[in-house]
C-alpha positions as CSV (number, residue, x, y, z in Angstrom):
1,M,-0.3,0.1,-0.4
2,N,1.2,3.0,-0.7
3,V,0.5,6.8,0.7
4,S,0.4,9.6,-1.0
5,V,1.4,12.8,0.8
6,G,1.1,16.3,0.1
7,L,4.2,18.4,0.9
8,I,3.8,22.1,-0.4
9,E,1.2,23.6,-2.5
10,G,0.5,26.6,-4.6
11,L,3.8,26.6,-6.5
12,P,4.2,28.5,-10.1
13,A,6.4,26.7,-10.6
14,A,8.6,23.8,-8.4
15,E,13.0,23.0,-8.2
16,V,13.6,19.5,-7.1
17,E,17.1,18.1,-6.6
18,L,17.8,14.4,-7.4
19,T,19.9,12.4,-6.0
20,G,19.9,9.2,-7.9
21,A,18.4,8.4,-11.5
22,F,14.6,9.1,-11.6
23,T,12.0,8.0,-14.7
24,D,8.9,9.7,-15.6
25,T,5.7,8.4,-17.0
26,F,6.6,8.8,-20.4
27,G,10.3,6.7,-19.8
28,K,12.3,10.1,-20.1
29,S,15.4,9.3,-17.5
30,Y,16.4,13.0,-14.8
31,T,20.0,12.0,-13.6
32,P,21.2,13.4,-10.2
33,G,21.1,17.3,-9.4
34,R,18.7,20.4,-9.7
35,H,15.8,20.4,-12.1
36,S,12.8,22.7,-12.4
37,F,8.8,21.8,-13.4
38,S,6.3,24.1,-14.2
39,S,3.7,21.4,-15.4
40,E,2.0,18.3,-14.0
41,V,4.4,15.4,-13.8
42,T,5.5,11.9,-12.3
43,L,8.8,11.0,-11.4
44,T,10.0,7.3,-10.4
45,P,12.9,6.5,-8.8
46,S,15.3,3.8,-10.3
47,D,16.1,2.6,-6.9
48,P,13.5,3.4,-4.0
49,Q,16.0,3.0,-1.5
50,A,18.6,4.5,-3.2
51,C,17.8,7.5,-4.9
52,A,16.0,10.6,-2.9
53,F,14.7,13.9,-4.1
54,A,15.3,17.1,-1.8
55,L,13.1,20.3,-1.7
56,D,13.8,23.5,-0.5
57,G,11.6,26.0,1.6
58,V,9.1,23.7,3.3
59,T,7.3,25.3,5.4
60,I,6.4,22.8,9.4
61,G,4.3,23.9,11.7
62,I,2.2,26.0,10.1
63,G,-0.2,28.8,12.0
64,F,1.9,27.5,15.1
65,H,4.5,28.7,17.3
66,W,7.3,27.6,15.7
67,E,6.5,27.6,11.6
68,R,9.6,27.8,9.9
69,K,11.1,26.9,6.7
70,E,13.4,24.0,5.9
71,R,15.4,21.6,3.6
72,Q,13.7,17.8,3.9
73,I,14.3,15.3,1.4
74,F,12.4,12.1,0.5
75,R,12.5,8.7,-0.7
76,G,9.6,7.7,-3.1
77,A,8.0,9.2,-6.1
78,F,7.8,12.7,-6.9
79,R,4.8,14.7,-8.3
80,L,3.3,18.0,-9.2
81,V,-0.3,18.1,-9.6
82,K,-1.8,21.3,-11.1
83,Q,-4.7,23.2,-9.8
84,A,-6.1,26.9,-10.3
85,T,-3.9,27.7,-7.3
86,G,-0.8,26.5,-8.5
87,L,1.2,23.2,-8.3
88,T,1.2,20.8,-5.5
89,V,4.1,18.6,-5.1
90,I,3.5,14.9,-3.7
91,N,5.2,12.4,-2.6
92,D,3.9,8.7,-3.1
93,V,5.4,6.7,-0.5
94,P,5.1,2.7,0.9
95,L,3.0,3.1,3.6
96,E,6.0,1.5,6.6
97,E,8.2,3.8,5.1
98,Y,5.8,6.5,5.7
99,V,4.6,5.5,9.1
100,T,8.5,5.0,9.8
101,S,9.0,9.1,9.1
102,V,5.6,10.2,10.4
103,I,7.1,8.8,14.1
104,S,10.7,9.7,13.4
105,S,9.1,13.5,12.7
106,E,6.4,13.8,15.1
107,M,9.0,12.5,18.1
108,S,12.8,12.2,17.9
109,A,14.1,9.0,16.4
110,S,16.2,8.2,20.0
111,C,12.7,8.0,21.8
112,P,12.7,4.5,23.7
113,L,11.2,1.8,21.7
114,E,8.1,1.2,23.7
115,L,7.0,4.7,22.6
116,L,8.1,4.6,19.4
117,K,6.1,1.4,18.6
118,A,2.9,3.1,20.5
119,H,3.9,5.8,18.2
120,A,3.4,3.6,15.4
121,V,0.7,1.4,15.9
122,I,-1.8,4.9,15.9
123,S,-0.4,6.6,13.2
124,R,-1.3,3.7,11.2
125,S,-4.6,3.7,12.9
126,W,-5.0,7.2,12.2
127,L,-4.2,7.2,8.9
128,S,-6.6,4.3,8.2
129,F,-9.8,6.0,10.3
130,P,-11.0,7.7,7.6
131,K,-11.0,5.0,5.0
132,A,-13.0,2.8,7.2
133,N,-15.3,5.5,8.6
134,P,-16.3,7.3,4.8
135,T,-19.0,9.0,6.4
136,R,-17.3,10.9,9.3
137,S,-17.5,14.7,9.5
138,G,-14.9,16.6,9.1
139,S,-14.5,20.3,9.9
140,G,-17.6,22.0,10.9
141,Q,-19.8,24.5,12.5
142,G,-22.6,24.5,15.3
143,E,-26.2,24.8,14.5
144,G,-28.9,27.4,15.0
145,L,-26.3,29.7,16.9
146,D,-26.9,33.3,16.7
147,S,-24.7,35.9,15.7
148,H,-23.1,36.4,19.1
149,E,-21.5,32.5,19.0
150,V,-19.0,31.1,16.8
151,L,-18.7,27.7,17.6
152,R,-16.6,25.2,14.7
153,W,-14.3,22.7,14.7
154,Y,-11.2,21.8,12.5
155,G,-11.3,18.0,11.8
156,R,-10.0,16.1,9.0
157,E,-10.6,17.4,5.0
158,A,-10.4,15.2,2.4
159,H,-7.6,16.1,0.5
160,P,-8.7,16.0,-3.2
161,D,-5.4,15.5,-4.7
162,F,-3.6,13.5,-1.7
163,D,-4.2,11.5,1.0
164,V,-2.5,13.6,4.2
165,C,-0.7,16.4,4.5
166,A,2.9,16.5,5.7
167,D,2.7,19.0,8.6
168,D,0.4,19.0,12.1
169,H,-2.9,19.4,10.2
170,C,-2.5,15.4,9.3
171,Q,0.5,13.9,10.7
172,R,4.1,15.2,10.9
173,Y,6.1,13.5,8.0
174,Q,9.5,15.4,6.7
175,G,10.7,12.2,5.0
176,I,14.1,11.2,5.7
177,T,15.5,14.7,7.0
178,K,15.2,13.4,10.8
179,A,17.8,11.0,11.0
180,F,16.2,7.6,11.3
181,S,17.4,6.0,14.3
182,P,17.7,1.8,13.9
183,A,15.1,1.9,17.0
184,A,12.5,3.8,14.6
185,A,12.1,1.3,11.5
186,A,12.9,-1.4,14.6
187,A,9.2,-0.3,15.9
188,V,7.8,-0.6,12.4
189,R,8.8,-3.7,11.8
190,A,7.5,-5.2,15.5
191,T,4.6,-3.5,14.8
192,G,4.0,-4.0,11.0
193,G,0.1,-4.2,10.2
194,E,-0.8,-3.4,13.4
195,F,-4.1,-1.5,14.4
196,L,-5.7,0.6,17.5
197,R,-9.0,-1.4,17.8
198,Y,-12.0,-0.8,20.2
199,N,-14.8,-3.5,19.6
200,G,-12.7,-5.0,16.7
201,A,-13.0,-1.7,14.9
202,I,-9.8,0.2,13.6
203,C,-9.9,3.6,16.2
204,D,-9.5,7.3,15.4
205,A,-6.2,7.1,17.4
206,R,-6.0,11.0,18.3
207,F,-2.7,12.1,19.8
208,S,-1.1,15.4,21.3
209,K,2.1,16.6,22.2
210,C,0.9,17.4,26.4
211,C,-2.2,17.0,27.7
212,G,-1.3,19.1,31.0
213,G,-2.0,15.9,33.0
214,I,-5.2,14.7,32.1
215,T,-6.3,13.9,29.2
216,E,-9.5,15.4,27.4
217,R,-12.5,13.9,25.7
218,Y,-13.2,13.8,21.8
219,A,-16.2,15.8,21.6
220,T,-14.4,19.4,23.3
221,A,-12.4,19.4,20.5
222,W,-15.0,18.3,17.6
223,E,-18.6,17.2,16.8
224,D,-20.4,16.0,19.7
225,A,-20.0,12.5,19.5
226,D,-19.7,9.5,21.3
227,M,-15.6,7.8,21.5
228,P,-15.7,5.6,24.2
229,Y,-11.4,5.3,23.6
230,L,-11.0,8.5,24.2
231,E,-12.6,9.8,27.2
232,S,-10.4,11.7,30.1
233,V,-7.8,9.8,31.7
234,Y,-5.8,11.4,34.2
235,D,-1.9,11.1,32.9
236,G,-0.1,9.9,35.9
237,P,0.2,5.6,37.8
238,A,-2.9,7.3,40.1
239,L,-5.9,9.2,39.8
240,S,-4.6,11.7,41.6
241,C,-6.7,15.5,40.5
242,S,-8.8,18.0,41.7
243,D,-12.6,18.3,40.8
244,N,-11.7,21.9,40.3
245,P,-10.2,22.5,37.1
246,E,-9.6,25.8,37.5
247,T,-7.4,24.7,40.9
248,W,-5.9,21.9,38.8
249,I,-4.5,24.2,36.0
250,S,-3.3,26.6,38.6
251,S,-1.3,24.1,40.4
252,N,1.8,21.8,38.9
253,P,0.4,18.3,39.9
254,P,2.4,15.1,39.5
255,A,1.9,14.0,35.9
256,Y,3.7,11.9,33.6
257,C,4.3,14.9,30.9
258,N,5.3,17.4,34.2
259,T,8.9,16.7,33.6
260,Q,11.4,19.3,32.7
261,D,14.6,16.4,32.6
262,S,16.5,18.5,29.7
263,E,18.4,15.3,28.6
264,L,15.4,13.4,28.9
265,L,13.1,16.0,26.4
266,A,16.4,15.8,24.4
267,R,15.9,12.2,23.6
268,L,12.2,12.9,23.3
269,L,11.6,15.7,21.3
270,P,12.3,16.6,17.8
271,G,14.9,20.1,17.6
272,F,12.6,22.7,17.2
273,D,10.0,21.0,19.7
274,Q,12.7,21.4,22.6
275,E,13.0,24.8,22.3
276,T,9.2,24.7,24.0
277,R,9.6,23.9,27.3
278,D,6.5,25.3,29.5
279,F,4.3,22.7,27.8
280,Y,2.9,21.8,30.9
281,R,2.6,24.7,32.7
282,W,2.5,27.9,30.8
283,R,1.3,32.2,30.8
284,V,0.6,34.7,28.0
285,V,-0.6,38.2,28.9
286,H,-2.3,40.5,26.9
287,T,-3.8,44.1,27.5
288,P,-7.3,44.7,26.5
289,G,-6.5,46.5,23.4
290,E,-4.4,43.8,22.4
291,L,-7.5,41.2,23.0
292,A,-9.6,43.2,20.8
293,D,-7.3,43.7,17.9
294,L,-6.4,40.0,17.9
295,I,-10.3,39.0,17.8
296,K,-11.3,41.4,15.4
297,S,-8.3,40.3,13.0
298,R,-9.1,36.1,14.2
299,L,-13.0,36.5,14.1
300,G,-13.7,39.8,11.8
301,V,-15.2,41.2,14.9
302,D,-15.1,44.4,16.3
303,L,-15.7,44.1,20.0
304,G,-13.9,47.2,21.7
305,T,-11.9,47.1,24.0
306,I,-12.2,43.8,26.6
307,R,-13.8,44.2,29.4
308,D,-14.1,40.1,30.4
309,M,-13.4,37.1,29.6
310,Q,-15.6,34.0,30.8
311,P,-15.2,30.3,30.7
312,L,-19.0,28.9,30.0
313,A,-17.8,25.7,29.0
314,R,-15.5,23.5,30.4
315,G,-13.7,19.5,29.4
316,P,-12.8,17.2,32.4
317,S,-9.4,18.4,31.8
318,G,-10.2,22.2,31.8
319,R,-10.1,22.8,28.8
320,I,-12.8,25.4,27.5
321,Y,-15.0,24.5,24.8
322,R,-17.4,27.7,24.7
323,L,-15.7,31.3,26.2
324,K,-17.4,34.6,26.6
325,V,-15.5,37.7,25.6
326,T,-17.5,41.0,26.3
327,G,-15.8,44.3,25.8
328,E,-17.4,47.4,25.5
329,R,-18.9,47.5,22.2
330,D,-20.4,43.9,22.3
331,Y,-19.5,40.1,23.1
332,I,-19.1,37.3,21.4
333,I,-18.9,33.5,22.3
334,I,-16.7,31.4,20.6
335,G,-15.7,27.6,20.3
336,K,-14.7,25.2,20.3
337,E,-11.2,24.3,21.6
338,L,-9.0,25.5,18.8
339,E,-10.8,28.1,18.1
340,I,-10.6,29.8,20.9
341,R,-6.7,29.2,20.7
342,R,-6.6,30.7,17.3
343,A,-8.6,33.6,18.6
344,L,-6.4,34.6,21.5
345,S,-3.5,34.1,19.5
346,R,-1.2,35.6,16.9
347,T,-0.4,31.6,16.3
348,H,-2.6,29.6,18.4
349,L,-2.5,29.2,21.9
350,Y,-0.8,26.4,23.3
351,S,-4.1,24.8,24.7
352,S,-7.9,26.4,25.6
353,A,-6.8,24.8,29.1
354,F,-6.3,28.3,31.3
355,V,-7.6,30.1,33.7
356,V,-8.1,34.5,33.5
357,D,-6.9,36.5,35.7
358,K,-6.5,40.5,35.7
359,E,-3.1,42.1,37.0
360,A,-1.9,45.8,36.5
361,G,-5.1,46.2,33.8
362,S,-4.0,43.8,31.9
363,F,-5.4,39.5,30.8
364,V,-3.1,37.0,32.1
365,L,-4.3,33.1,31.2
366,R,-2.7,30.8,33.1
367,G,-2.8,27.4,31.2
368,A,-2.0,23.7,31.1
369,G,-0.5,21.8,28.3
370,W,0.2,21.8,24.9
371,G,-2.3,20.7,21.9
372,H,-5.8,19.5,22.4
373,G,-5.3,16.4,24.8
374,V,-7.4,14.0,23.3
375,G,-6.2,10.7,23.6
376,L,-2.3,9.9,23.3
377,C,-0.2,12.3,25.3
378,Q,2.9,11.9,23.5
379,I,5.4,13.8,26.0
380,G,3.4,11.3,29.0
381,A,3.8,7.9,26.7
382,A,7.7,9.0,26.1
383,V,7.7,8.6,30.3
384,M,6.3,6.2,30.6
385,A,8.4,4.0,28.2
386,D,11.5,5.2,29.8
387,D,9.9,4.1,32.3
388,G,9.7,0.6,31.6
389,K,6.0,0.3,30.3
390,T,5.4,-1.9,27.2
391,Y,4.0,-0.2,24.1
392,T,0.8,-2.0,25.0
393,E,0.2,-0.8,28.3
394,I,0.8,2.6,27.0
395,L,-1.7,2.6,24.9
396,Q,-4.1,0.8,27.1
397,H,-3.3,3.5,29.4
398,Y,-4.6,6.1,27.1
399,Y,-7.2,4.2,25.0
400,R,-9.6,2.7,27.4
401,G,-10.8,-0.5,26.7
402,T,-8.7,-1.0,23.4
403,T,-6.9,-3.6,21.7
404,V,-3.9,-4.0,19.5
405,G,-3.9,-6.3,16.8
406,A,-3.8,-7.0,13.0
């Protein structure tokens, strides 16, 4: 099985550097070196393991605080598809090589083997879930809401020209850019053909970087649907959380993902993720005017100077999925969690699990976690693996009632 991965979209022309010989669909050969294309083409490597292609200026972390451009290297076929917006660069690659790249891009290839095995299972499952459930919704907006409420969620829209994109919107896929360790390849081989299953069906195996100590339920982030294996669990060996989410967020409780061990994080996280060290508990300050400007630019609503922010609904991890923001002119209710994160930041807030205080005329957001918090907590799972837990123990901890099988 091959996976088609969208790497870059909207190019007027594409320049690629080939390592090894490639052939197009008409039998024309392309020698190693740089080649430019302004129309559709498919290049197939003569030797899939020895040949590769490199692209400059690939954007990673689109819209997030770690956004940047990189030179990336890929194995497999290089394909250009022309759309009204320009050329799309697509990489066609075997499934298991795709999974090997994902687990080496989402986390570091030097992670403990059991974490890499757990991630191989969920990345394979996440990719396969839509094909097994074609009627499931993607992005959406709540019904019957008045002009004062925005309720949106961002799901898995079907890409017309490829299966998945290469960035955080889907799963991070950076080809062979990040050095594969023998452990990453071994993890994929050891779990070959394995999926996370609930009552025999492949799971929608969601994951995020850091849950903040408690994972979140599915409906807080996406449509109002019951996903029994995506319920909230405490990220620790025993229950140790407060019934009051604001007390929980404002404290620094023990959890698998509560680590500041620099040596451990250097082994667990890719280089650009290591720049973010306040992932468990964080703090953001905005003046009332700054908040008004953010909401106007992000949502197109002019509330005037912001006077109050009031959480109306929280999930079990403390993540807000309905937030009322009141200005001197009007008010708006924002949801769900990602829309809140977008509205209150030039990029994205780390999460929507935060409490709001007013200090010296400014709004202080004190938050917990990094990401939507649903499903596997990547840092927590890595710490579990480092503590000696097996990949099946890790998966059963985060996805209750599931099994692993072909």
